[in-house]
C-alpha positions as CSV (number, residue, x, y, z in Angstrom):
1,M,113.0,114.0,110.9
2,P,109.3,114.5,111.7
3,S,107.3,111.4,112.7
4,A,104.8,110.0,110.3
5,W,102.1,110.7,112.9
6,S,102.7,114.4,112.9
7,R,101.7,114.8,109.2
8,F,99.7,111.6,109.0
9,S,97.0,111.3,106.5
10,C,96.6,107.5,106.3
11,Q,96.4,105.9,102.9
12,A,94.4,103.1,104.3
13,C,91.8,105.5,105.7
14,S,92.1,108.3,103.1
15,H,91.6,110.9,105.8
16,A,93.5,112.3,108.8
17,C,93.8,109.5,111.3
18,A,94.4,110.8,114.9
19,T,95.2,114.4,115.6
20,T,96.6,114.2,119.1
21,D,99.8,116.1,119.8
22,M,101.0,113.0,121.6
23,L,101.2,110.8,118.5
24,P,104.6,111.9,117.3
25,L,106.0,111.2,120.8
26,I,104.4,107.8,121.0
27,S,105.5,106.8,117.6
28,D,109.1,107.9,118.2
29,A,109.2,106.3,121.7
30,L,108.0,103.0,120.3
31,G,110.2,103.1,117.2
32,L,107.3,102.7,114.8
33,T,107.8,103.0,111.1
34,E,105.6,105.0,108.8
35,R,104.1,101.9,107.4
36,E,103.4,100.5,110.9
37,N,101.6,103.8,111.6
38,E,99.5,103.3,108.5
39,V,98.6,99.8,109.7
40,I,97.7,101.2,113.1
41,C,95.5,103.8,111.6
42,G,93.6,101.2,109.6
43,I,93.2,99.1,112.7
44,L,91.8,102.0,114.6
45,R,89.3,102.5,111.8
46,G,88.3,98.8,112.0
47,L,89.8,97.6,108.7
48,S,90.4,93.9,108.3
49,T,93.8,92.5,107.2
50,K,92.5,92.1,103.7
51,E,91.1,95.6,103.5
52,L,94.3,97.0,104.9
53,A,96.4,95.1,102.3
54,Q,94.2,96.3,99.5
55,S,94.3,99.9,100.5
56,L,98.1,99.9,101.1
57,F,98.8,97.8,97.9
58,I,100.7,95.1,99.8
59,S,100.1,91.4,100.6
60,P,97.9,90.4,103.6
61,Y,101.0,88.4,104.8
62,T,103.0,91.7,104.8
63,I,100.2,93.2,106.9
64,Q,100.5,90.3,109.3
65,D,104.3,90.9,109.5
66,H,103.7,94.6,110.3
67,L,101.2,93.6,113.0
68,K,103.7,91.2,114.6
69,S,106.3,94.0,114.6
70,I,103.8,96.4,116.1
71,F,102.8,93.9,118.8
72,V,106.4,93.4,119.8
73,K,107.2,97.1,119.9
74,T,104.0,97.9,121.9
75,G,104.1,94.9,124.2
76,V,100.7,93.6,123.2
77,N,99.4,90.3,121.8
78,S,96.4,91.2,119.7
79,R,94.6,94.0,117.8
80,R,92.1,94.3,120.6
81,E,94.9,94.8,123.2
82,L,96.6,97.3,120.9
83,I,93.4,99.4,120.5
84,W,92.8,99.2,124.3
85,Q,96.3,100.4,125.0
86,L,96.1,103.3,122.6
87,H,92.8,104.4,123.9
88,S,93.4,103.9,127.6
89,K,97.1,104.5,128.1
90,Y,97.4,107.3,125.5
91,S,93.8,108.6,125.4
92,L,93.8,108.3,121.6
93,S,90.7,108.0,119.5
94,P,90.3,107.4,115.8
């Protein structure tokens, strides 16, 4: 099954998110879900929790739950740390 990153056009961003060939590998290695990928795309674009929730048609509390799951899977404790890790460790840019 192809990763969500490999064909990713984020609903939250309404455009292609990141286009790096590494994204499918990173997503699979971390065990991220398609929805978690959508949340990450929104974070990389600077969307707030409220904006993400509205664009994905889910509750802000659900966004927070996705963020907690992403933080556990990636070993970070904040959005800022997540962005830093994606940019520095994996050389990703939005």
